[in-house]
C-alpha positions as CSV (number, residue, x, y, z in Angstrom):
1,X,0.0,0.1,-0.1
2,X,1.3,3.4,-1.1
3,X,2.1,6.0,1.6
4,X,-0.6,8.5,0.1
5,X,-3.4,5.8,0.2
6,X,-6.6,7.1,1.7
7,X,-9.7,5.4,3.1
8,X,-12.7,5.4,0.9
9,X,-15.4,8.0,1.7
10,X,-18.3,6.7,3.5
11,X,-20.6,6.9,0.5
12,X,-18.2,4.2,-1.1
13,X,-18.0,2.0,1.7
14,X,-19.8,-1.4,1.7
15,X,-23.5,-1.3,2.0
16,X,-23.4,-3.8,5.0
17,X,-21.3,-1.5,7.2
18,X,-24.1,1.1,7.1
19,X,-26.8,-1.7,7.8
20,X,-24.8,-2.8,10.7
21,X,-24.2,0.8,12.1
22,X,-28.1,1.4,11.6
23,X,-29.0,-1.7,13.6
24,X,-26.6,-0.8,16.3
25,X,-28.6,2.8,16.6
26,X,-31.6,1.0,16.9
27,X,-30.5,-1.2,19.8
28,X,-29.5,1.9,21.8
29,X,-32.1,2.7,24.0
30,X,-33.8,6.3,23.4
31,X,-33.3,7.8,26.9
32,X,-35.5,10.4,26.1
33,X,-38.7,8.1,26.3
34,X,-40.5,8.0,29.7
35,X,-41.0,4.4,29.4
36,X,-37.0,3.7,29.0
37,X,-36.3,6.1,32.0
38,X,-38.7,4.1,34.0
39,X,-37.2,0.7,33.3
40,X,-33.8,2.1,33.7
41,X,-34.7,3.6,37.1
42,X,-36.1,-0.1,37.8
43,X,-32.9,-1.5,36.9
44,X,-31.0,0.8,39.0
45,X,-33.1,0.4,42.1
46,X,-33.4,-3.2,41.8
47,X,-29.9,-4.0,41.6
48,X,-28.5,-1.1,43.8
49,X,-30.9,0.3,46.2
50,X,-32.0,-3.2,47.0
51,X,-28.3,-4.1,48.6
52,X,-29.5,-4.9,51.9
53,X,-32.0,-7.5,50.5
54,X,-29.3,-9.1,48.5
55,X,-27.0,-9.1,51.3
56,X,-29.9,-10.7,53.6
57,X,-30.6,-13.3,50.9
58,X,-26.7,-14.2,50.5
59,X,-26.6,-15.0,54.4
60,X,-29.6,-17.3,54.5
61,X,-28.5,-20.8,54.4
62,X,-31.6,-22.0,53.4
63,X,-31.7,-20.4,50.0
64,X,-30.2,-21.5,46.5
65,X,-28.0,-19.3,44.3
66,X,-30.7,-19.9,41.6
67,X,-33.3,-18.6,43.6
68,X,-31.3,-15.5,44.4
69,X,-30.8,-14.8,40.6
70,X,-34.5,-15.4,39.7
71,X,-35.5,-13.1,42.8
72,X,-33.3,-10.2,41.7
73,X,-35.0,-10.5,38.2
74,X,-38.3,-10.6,39.8
75,X,-38.0,-7.5,41.8
76,X,-36.5,-5.6,38.6
77,X,-39.7,-6.9,36.5
78,X,-42.3,-6.1,39.1
79,X,-40.7,-2.7,39.8
80,X,-40.5,-1.9,36.0
81,X,-44.1,-3.0,35.7
82,X,-45.1,-0.6,38.2
83,X,-43.0,2.3,37.1
84,X,-44.5,1.6,33.4
85,X,-47.9,2.9,34.5
86,X,-46.3,6.3,35.5
87,X,-44.2,6.7,32.5
88,X,-45.9,10.0,31.3
89,X,-44.0,13.3,30.2
90,X,-43.0,15.6,33.2
91,X,-45.0,13.2,35.9
92,X,-42.8,10.3,35.0
93,X,-39.6,12.4,35.9
94,X,-41.0,13.9,38.9
95,X,-42.0,10.3,40.3
96,X,-38.8,8.6,39.3
97,X,-36.7,11.4,41.1
98,X,-38.9,11.1,44.2
99,X,-38.6,7.2,44.3
100,X,-34.8,7.4,43.6
101,X,-34.2,9.7,46.5
102,X,-36.6,7.7,48.9
103,X,-35.0,4.3,47.9
104,X,-31.6,5.5,48.7
105,X,-32.4,6.8,52.0
106,X,-34.3,3.4,52.8
107,X,-31.6,1.4,51.6
108,X,-29.6,3.2,54.2
109,X,-32.0,2.8,57.2
110,X,-32.4,-0.9,56.2
111,X,-28.9,-1.7,55.6
112,X,-27.7,0.1,58.7
113,X,-30.3,-0.6,61.3
114,X,-32.0,-3.9,59.9
115,X,-35.3,-2.1,60.0
116,X,-38.2,-3.0,57.8
117,X,-40.7,-0.4,55.9
118,X,-44.3,-1.2,56.6
119,X,-47.4,0.7,57.3
120,X,-46.5,1.1,61.3
121,X,-43.3,2.7,60.1
122,X,-45.2,5.3,58.2
123,X,-47.0,6.0,61.2
124,X,-43.7,6.3,63.2
125,X,-42.4,8.8,60.4
126,X,-45.4,10.9,60.4
127,X,-45.0,11.4,64.2
128,X,-41.3,12.2,64.3
129,X,-40.4,15.4,65.3
130,X,-37.4,17.6,64.2
131,X,-35.1,16.4,67.0
132,X,-35.6,12.8,66.6
133,X,-35.1,13.5,62.5
134,X,-31.9,15.4,63.5
135,X,-30.7,12.4,65.5
136,X,-30.6,10.0,62.4
137,X,-28.9,12.4,60.1
138,X,-25.5,11.0,59.3
139,X,-22.5,11.1,56.8
140,X,-23.6,7.5,55.8
141,X,-27.3,8.5,55.0
142,X,-26.2,11.6,53.1
143,X,-23.7,9.2,51.1
144,X,-26.3,6.8,50.2
145,X,-28.6,9.6,49.1
146,X,-26.0,11.2,47.2
147,X,-24.8,7.9,45.3
148,X,-27.9,6.0,45.0
149,X,-30.6,9.0,44.8
150,X,-29.1,12.3,43.7
151,X,-26.6,10.8,40.9
152,X,-29.2,8.9,39.0
153,X,-31.7,11.8,39.5
154,X,-29.2,14.2,38.3
155,X,-28.8,12.1,35.2
156,X,-32.5,11.7,34.5
157,X,-33.2,15.3,34.9
158,X,-30.6,15.8,32.2
159,X,-32.6,13.8,29.5
160,X,-34.0,15.7,26.7
161,X,-37.9,16.2,26.5
162,X,-39.7,13.1,25.0
163,X,-40.9,13.5,21.5
164,X,-44.5,14.3,21.1
165,X,-46.7,11.3,20.9
166,X,-50.3,10.8,20.8
167,X,-51.9,9.7,24.4
168,X,-53.6,6.6,23.2
169,X,-50.0,5.5,21.7
170,X,-48.3,6.5,24.9
171,X,-50.8,4.5,27.0
172,X,-50.5,1.5,24.9
173,X,-46.7,1.4,25.1
174,X,-47.0,1.8,29.1
175,X,-49.6,-0.9,29.3
176,X,-47.2,-3.1,27.3
177,X,-44.4,-2.2,29.4
178,X,-46.8,-3.4,32.5
179,X,-47.7,-6.5,30.8
180,X,-44.4,-7.5,30.1
181,X,-43.0,-6.8,33.4
182,X,-45.5,-8.7,35.2
183,X,-45.3,-11.2,32.5
184,X,-41.7,-11.8,33.5
185,X,-42.1,-11.5,37.2
186,X,-44.9,-14.1,37.1
187,X,-42.6,-16.6,35.0
188,X,-39.7,-16.2,37.4
189,X,-42.0,-16.7,40.5
190,X,-43.3,-19.9,38.9
191,X,-39.8,-21.2,38.0
192,X,-38.7,-20.7,41.8
193,X,-42.0,-21.1,43.2
194,X,-40.9,-23.4,46.0
195,X,-38.1,-21.6,47.1
196,X,-40.0,-18.3,47.0
197,X,-42.9,-19.4,49.1
198,X,-40.6,-21.0,51.6
199,X,-38.8,-17.8,51.9
200,X,-41.5,-15.7,52.3
201,X,-43.0,-18.0,54.8
202,X,-39.9,-18.4,56.8
203,X,-38.6,-14.8,56.4
204,X,-41.5,-12.5,56.5
205,X,-39.2,-9.3,56.7
206,X,-38.1,-9.9,53.3
207,X,-41.4,-8.4,51.7
208,X,-40.8,-5.2,53.8
209,X,-37.3,-5.1,52.2
210,X,-38.1,-4.8,48.6
211,X,-37.3,-1.4,47.6
212,X,-39.1,0.9,46.6
213,X,-42.2,-1.4,46.4
214,X,-42.1,-1.7,50.0
215,X,-42.6,2.4,50.1
216,X,-45.3,2.2,47.3
217,X,-47.3,-0.4,49.2
218,X,-46.8,1.1,52.9
219,X,-47.7,4.7,52.0
220,X,-50.5,3.5,50.1
221,X,-51.9,1.1,52.8
222,X,-51.5,4.1,55.6
223,X,-53.3,6.6,53.2
224,X,-56.3,4.2,52.9
225,X,-56.3,3.4,56.5
226,X,-56.4,7.3,57.3
227,X,-59.0,7.7,54.6
228,X,-61.1,5.1,56.2
229,X,-61.0,6.3,59.8
230,X,-64.0,8.5,60.3
231,X,-63.8,12.1,61.1
232,X,-65.2,14.0,64.1
233,X,-64.4,14.1,67.8
234,X,-63.1,10.8,69.7
235,X,-65.6,8.1,70.6
236,X,-66.5,8.7,74.2
237,X,-65.7,6.0,76.7
238,X,-66.5,5.5,80.4
239,X,-69.4,8.1,80.5
240,X,-70.1,6.9,83.9
241,X,-66.7,7.3,85.3
242,X,-66.9,8.2,89.2
243,X,-64.9,7.8,92.1
244,X,-65.2,5.3,95.0
245,X,-66.1,7.1,98.2
246,X,-63.0,7.6,100.5
247,X,-62.7,6.4,104.0
248,X,-63.1,9.3,106.7
249,X,-59.6,11.1,107.1
250,X,-58.3,9.0,104.1
251,X,-55.9,11.3,101.9
252,X,-56.8,11.4,98.2
253,X,-54.6,9.6,95.7
254,X,-51.4,10.7,93.8
255,X,-50.1,8.4,91.3
256,X,-46.9,9.1,89.1
257,X,-47.2,7.3,86.2
258,X,-43.8,7.2,84.2
259,X,-44.0,6.3,80.8
260,X,-40.8,4.9,79.6
261,X,-39.1,5.4,76.3
262,X,-37.0,2.5,74.4
263,X,-36.3,0.6,77.8
264,X,-35.9,-3.2,77.4
265,X,-36.5,-5.6,80.3
266,X,-33.6,-7.6,79.7
267,X,-31.1,-4.7,80.6
268,X,-32.7,-3.7,83.9
269,X,-30.5,-5.2,86.8
270,X,-33.8,-5.4,88.8
271,X,-34.6,-8.0,86.2
272,X,-31.4,-10.0,86.8
273,X,-29.1,-8.2,84.3
274,X,-25.4,-8.6,85.4
275,X,-24.4,-4.9,85.2
276,X,-25.8,-2.4,87.7
277,X,-28.2,-0.3,85.6
278,X,-30.7,0.2,88.5
279,X,-28.5,0.6,91.5
280,X,-30.6,3.6,93.1
281,X,-33.8,1.7,92.4
282,X,-32.3,-1.6,94.1
283,X,-31.7,0.2,97.2
284,X,-35.5,0.8,97.6
285,X,-36.2,-3.1,97.0
286,X,-38.2,-4.3,99.9
287,X,-39.5,-1.0,100.5
288,X,-42.6,-1.3,98.5
289,X,-40.8,-1.4,95.1
290,X,-41.5,-4.2,92.8
291,X,-40.1,-5.1,89.3
292,X,-42.3,-7.4,87.1
293,X,-40.0,-9.3,84.9
294,X,-42.5,-10.7,82.3
295,X,-44.2,-7.8,80.5
296,X,-45.2,-7.6,76.9
297,X,-45.8,-4.4,75.2
298,X,-48.9,-3.4,72.9
299,X,-46.3,-2.5,69.9
300,X,-42.7,-2.0,68.9
301,X,-43.0,1.8,68.4
302,X,-44.3,4.6,70.4
303,X,-46.8,5.5,67.7
304,X,-48.4,2.2,68.1
305,X,-47.8,1.5,71.7
306,X,-48.9,4.7,73.3
307,X,-52.4,4.8,72.1
308,X,-52.7,1.2,72.9
309,X,-51.5,0.8,76.5
310,X,-53.9,4.0,77.5
311,X,-56.8,2.0,75.9
312,X,-59.1,-0.2,77.9
313,X,-59.4,-2.7,74.9
314,X,-56.1,-4.6,74.9
315,X,-54.0,-4.9,72.1
316,X,-56.1,-7.7,70.0
317,X,-59.2,-5.4,70.2
318,X,-57.5,-2.3,69.8
319,X,-56.1,-3.5,66.5
320,X,-59.5,-3.8,65.4
321,X,-60.6,-0.1,66.7
322,X,-61.9,1.9,63.8
323,X,-61.5,5.8,64.3
324,X,-60.2,7.8,67.2
325,X,-61.5,6.6,70.9
326,X,-61.0,8.5,74.3
327,X,-58.5,7.1,76.4
328,X,-57.5,6.6,80.2
329,X,-56.7,10.4,80.7
330,X,-60.1,11.1,79.6
331,X,-62.0,8.8,82.0
332,X,-59.8,9.8,84.8
333,X,-60.4,13.4,84.1
334,X,-64.3,12.7,83.9
335,X,-64.3,10.9,87.1
336,X,-63.2,14.2,89.0
337,X,-59.3,13.9,89.2
338,X,-57.0,16.3,88.4
339,X,-54.6,15.0,85.5
340,X,-51.3,16.3,84.2
341,X,-49.3,15.2,81.5
342,X,-45.5,16.2,81.3
343,X,-43.6,15.6,78.2
344,X,-39.8,15.3,77.5
345,X,-40.1,13.8,74.3
346,X,-42.0,14.6,70.8
347,X,-45.8,14.7,72.3
348,X,-48.5,12.7,73.5
349,X,-49.5,11.2,70.4
350,X,-53.1,12.8,71.1
351,X,-53.6,11.2,74.3
352,X,-53.3,14.3,76.3
353,X,-55.1,16.7,74.0
354,X,-58.3,17.2,76.4
355,X,-56.4,17.4,79.5
356,X,-53.7,19.7,81.2
357,X,-50.3,19.2,79.3
358,X,-46.8,20.9,79.1
359,X,-43.4,20.2,77.8
360,X,-40.3,20.3,80.2
361,X,-39.2,23.6,78.4
362,X,-42.5,25.2,78.8
363,X,-42.1,26.7,82.3
364,X,-45.1,27.9,84.3
365,X,-45.3,31.7,85.1
366,X,-42.7,32.4,87.9
367,X,-40.5,29.3,87.4
368,X,-36.9,29.3,87.9
369,X,-35.1,28.7,84.7
370,X,-33.9,25.1,84.0
371,X,-30.3,24.5,85.2
372,X,-27.7,24.3,82.4
373,X,-26.8,20.8,83.8
374,X,-30.5,19.5,82.7
375,X,-30.5,21.0,79.2
376,X,-28.1,21.1,76.3
377,X,-29.6,23.2,73.4
378,X,-33.2,22.1,72.6
379,X,-33.0,18.9,74.5
380,X,-33.2,18.4,78.4
381,X,-32.4,15.2,80.5
382,X,-35.4,13.5,81.9
383,X,-34.7,14.6,85.5
384,X,-36.1,18.4,83.9
385,X,-39.6,16.5,84.1
386,X,-39.1,17.2,88.0
387,X,-38.0,20.8,87.8
388,X,-40.9,23.2,89.2
389,X,-43.4,20.3,89.1
390,X,-44.9,21.6,92.2
391,X,-45.6,24.7,90.8
392,X,-47.0,22.9,87.7
393,X,-49.4,21.0,89.9
394,X,-50.5,24.0,91.8
395,X,-51.7,25.6,88.6
396,X,-54.4,23.0,88.4
397,X,-58.1,23.0,89.2
398,X,-57.9,22.9,93.2
399,X,-61.2,21.1,93.6
400,X,-60.0,18.2,91.5
401,X,-56.8,18.2,93.2
402,X,-58.7,17.5,96.5
403,X,-60.0,14.5,94.8
404,X,-56.6,13.2,93.8
405,X,-54.0,13.6,90.9
406,X,-52.4,11.4,88.3
407,X,-49.5,12.9,86.9
408,X,-47.8,11.5,83.9
409,X,-44.4,12.0,82.9
410,X,-43.3,11.1,79.3
411,X,-39.6,10.2,79.1
412,X,-37.0,10.9,76.4
413,X,-35.6,7.8,78.1
414,X,-33.4,5.5,75.8
415,X,-34.5,6.9,72.6
416,X,-32.0,6.0,69.7
417,X,-29.6,5.9,67.8
418,X,-27.7,8.8,69.8
419,X,-27.8,6.8,73.0
420,X,-24.9,8.8,74.2
421,X,-26.9,12.2,74.2
422,X,-29.5,10.7,76.6
423,X,-27.3,10.4,79.7
424,X,-25.4,13.3,81.6
425,X,-21.8,13.1,82.3
426,X,-21.9,11.9,85.9
427,X,-23.9,8.7,84.9
428,X,-21.6,7.3,82.2
429,X,-20.6,4.5,83.9
430,X,-20.2,2.1,81.1
431,X,-17.2,3.0,79.0
432,X,-16.3,3.5,75.9
433,X,-19.8,4.3,74.7
434,X,-20.7,4.7,71.0
435,X,-20.6,8.2,70.2
436,X,-22.3,8.1,66.6
437,X,-25.8,7.4,65.2
438,X,-24.3,5.0,62.7
439,X,-24.7,2.1,65.4
440,X,-23.4,-0.5,62.9
441,X,-20.1,1.1,62.8
442,X,-19.3,0.8,66.4
443,X,-18.1,-2.1,68.2
444,X,-21.1,-4.0,69.7
445,X,-19.9,-3.4,73.6
446,X,-19.9,0.3,72.8
447,X,-23.4,0.2,71.6
448,X,-24.5,-1.8,74.8
449,X,-22.5,0.7,76.9
450,X,-24.1,3.8,75.5
451,X,-27.6,2.2,76.1
452,X,-27.1,1.0,79.3
453,X,-25.9,4.7,80.5
454,X,-29.4,5.6,79.4
455,X,-30.9,3.1,81.9
456,X,-29.0,4.7,84.6
457,X,-30.5,7.8,83.7
458,X,-34.0,6.2,84.0
459,X,-32.9,5.0,87.4
460,X,-32.0,8.1,88.9
461,X,-35.3,10.0,87.4
462,X,-37.5,7.2,89.1
463,X,-35.4,7.2,92.6
464,X,-35.6,11.0,92.8
465,X,-39.2,11.0,91.8
466,X,-40.0,8.5,94.6
467,X,-37.9,11.1,96.9
468,X,-40.4,13.8,95.7
469,X,-43.4,11.6,96.5
470,X,-42.3,11.2,99.8
471,X,-42.6,15.0,100.3
472,X,-46.3,15.0,99.1
473,X,-47.8,14.7,102.6
474,X,-51.1,15.5,101.6
475,X,-51.7,12.6,99.3
476,X,-51.5,8.9,99.3
477,X,-48.8,8.3,96.9
478,X,-47.4,5.5,94.7
479,X,-45.6,5.4,91.4
480,X,-46.2,2.9,88.3
481,X,-43.1,3.2,85.7
482,X,-43.5,1.0,82.3
483,X,-41.7,1.4,79.0
484,X,-43.6,1.9,75.8
485,X,-41.4,-0.9,73.6
486,X,-38.1,-2.3,73.9
487,X,-35.0,-2.1,71.6
488,X,-32.7,-4.2,69.3
489,X,-28.9,-3.3,70.0
490,X,-27.3,-5.4,67.0
491,X,-28.8,-8.8,67.8
492,X,-29.2,-10.7,64.5
493,X,-28.1,-7.5,62.7
494,X,-31.0,-5.4,64.0
495,X,-30.9,-2.1,65.6
496,X,-33.4,0.3,67.2
497,X,-36.9,-0.9,67.0
498,X,-40.3,-0.6,65.0
499,X,-40.1,-4.2,63.4
500,X,-43.8,-5.5,62.4
501,X,-45.0,-7.1,65.7
502,X,-45.6,-10.5,64.4
503,X,-41.8,-10.7,63.3
504,X,-40.3,-8.5,66.2
505,X,-37.9,-10.0,68.5
506,X,-38.5,-10.2,72.0
507,X,-36.0,-7.5,72.6
508,X,-38.4,-5.0,71.2
509,X,-41.5,-6.3,73.2
510,X,-40.0,-7.3,76.4
511,X,-40.4,-4.2,78.6
512,X,-40.0,-3.3,82.3
513,X,-42.5,-2.4,84.8
514,X,-41.9,-1.0,88.3
515,X,-44.2,-0.5,91.1
516,X,-43.7,1.6,94.0
517,X,-46.2,2.2,97.3
518,X,-44.8,3.2,100.5
519,X,-45.2,0.5,103.0
520,X,-47.2,2.7,105.3
521,X,-49.4,4.1,102.9
522,X,-53.2,3.6,102.6
523,X,-52.8,1.5,99.5
524,X,-49.9,-0.8,100.9
525,X,-52.1,-1.4,103.8
526,X,-55.1,-2.4,101.7
527,X,-53.2,-5.2,100.1
528,X,-52.4,-8.7,101.2
529,X,-48.6,-8.9,102.6
530,X,-46.5,-10.1,99.9
531,X,-48.9,-10.3,97.2
532,X,-47.3,-7.5,95.0
533,X,-43.9,-9.1,95.4
534,X,-45.7,-12.5,94.1
535,X,-46.5,-10.5,90.9
536,X,-42.8,-10.4,89.8
537,X,-42.8,-13.5,87.2
538,X,-46.5,-13.3,86.4
539,X,-47.1,-12.8,82.6
540,X,-48.7,-9.7,82.0
541,X,-48.9,-7.0,79.1
542,X,-49.7,-3.4,78.3
543,X,-53.5,-4.5,78.5
544,X,-53.3,-4.2,82.3
545,X,-52.2,-0.7,82.5
546,X,-55.5,1.1,81.9
547,X,-57.5,-1.0,84.7
548,X,-54.5,-1.1,87.0
549,X,-54.4,2.6,87.1
550,X,-58.1,2.9,87.4
551,X,-57.9,0.7,90.3
552,X,-55.1,2.3,92.0
553,X,-56.7,5.6,92.4
554,X,-60.4,4.5,93.0
555,X,-61.8,5.2,89.9
556,X,-64.5,3.4,88.1
557,X,-66.5,3.0,84.7
558,X,-68.3,0.5,82.9
559,X,-65.0,0.0,80.7
560,X,-63.1,-1.0,84.3
561,X,-62.0,-4.7,84.3
562,X,-60.9,-6.1,87.4
563,X,-59.4,-9.0,85.8
564,X,-56.9,-6.8,84.2
565,X,-56.3,-4.9,87.4
566,X,-53.2,-5.9,88.9
567,X,-53.9,-4.9,92.3
568,X,-57.5,-6.2,92.2
569,X,-56.3,-9.7,93.4
570,X,-54.0,-8.3,96.0
571,X,-56.7,-6.5,98.0
572,X,-57.8,-7.7,101.3
573,X,-61.5,-6.6,100.6
574,X,-63.0,-6.7,97.1
575,X,-63.9,-3.2,95.9
576,X,-66.4,-2.9,93.0
């Protein structure tokens, strides 16, 4: 070949080369089309945003590699089918960007804490305040959102506008994409049906780990439930509420009801835990203090447990409740007692809306400022609940106070993942503690250290509350403490709480319950000697709270059940 030989012009090349290049151009997807974008997003989320699901499947000994491959294809196909229905100009991009960002956040929380995203978790998110949200922010979360959400969303938003197309043709194309996706998903499901049914039966949490289908289902289910709930005021219960007559000269009752947060019974030294997490309460054992060791919660998150434990129905019937219903506080108030709710968390979930209530930072007129040792910024340690409590009580209706008082203190307690924020410096007995909200990146013992320090904080609150009660000479006093739910601290790869109740580990449903009555008090004198101590190992649940409080303060109504009153069987004489 001579040195001046040139390549032939394009027009003179063999016809086959232009045909081949034409076919190659046709094989390249047109990324301006909404349907193409939908399937590319399905592929991205199915493969990458579901990494916690694929990690979970990889670690399961009872699944075959073939099933894992088929399940990956099934998730992508089902996601593509769903997104095909939404593949419309302008709407499609907005939905895809939202799902990409949502899926990237879910990937972090599911992968980091082992949570699942179900309708109950939607309710928890709806009631999360700014402080709790801030505690969950971390660099790993932002990295996940950036890589798995922002990056593909930025690419998607940079695609050119889709070519004009008649609505009927676009609808047909979207329908074809949906049918193709569902057809592939069905074929893959049938191919591994035995493995699929076994995995879904033995590992129920898997269905709530499929992102973003879990989000679409859970948000839709929560919206439907909300829409089905009748509007208007809550249904009245205990319309006949009244107080039993007191003996001549008897003092009115004062019951302090402390609602704990995220405390699990297994880590209470009162219940046999090896570490001293309850040193101050332990000194009161034998002086009217009893810790029950086998108590089960109504739910695995505050949004579920609080309304349930203050209801007279019990968990099984409460789940069937349609619409809002009054609660324990309403019945106590209707009976004539003074009721006060003090909150150091995100609120009472509607329970205290019709009775006097206040937050720790909202001080009454003339109150001394909160000491700097009790508060750090917008967060206070639970001991702040006792600050100026006498002044808060004095502001209540004096006629009601003459009949008795139920004071509710709602703790911040052991709320995670920032356990280290929940205990003051002088109560950090267990070191080193995890000082990050990325719990999975801390050594397991550091996570437990931080959590156990929070229980020391609760221990001091309860002990000092009892000291305060002893000063209330005008009342016959007592205290009942119970946590709303438990917590996972890394066991089986799970952290925090909120698992669906049917599959939740006992760590999230086994809670502490502590009773205290002064031995010389009227209540203690009305009980059979040693009877309360005999309750230590009796299996009970949150179902008993409503009726035990009613019985304790001498309130009665048609909703009261003596068989769910822990004190009823211990009384020397039967009281109706």
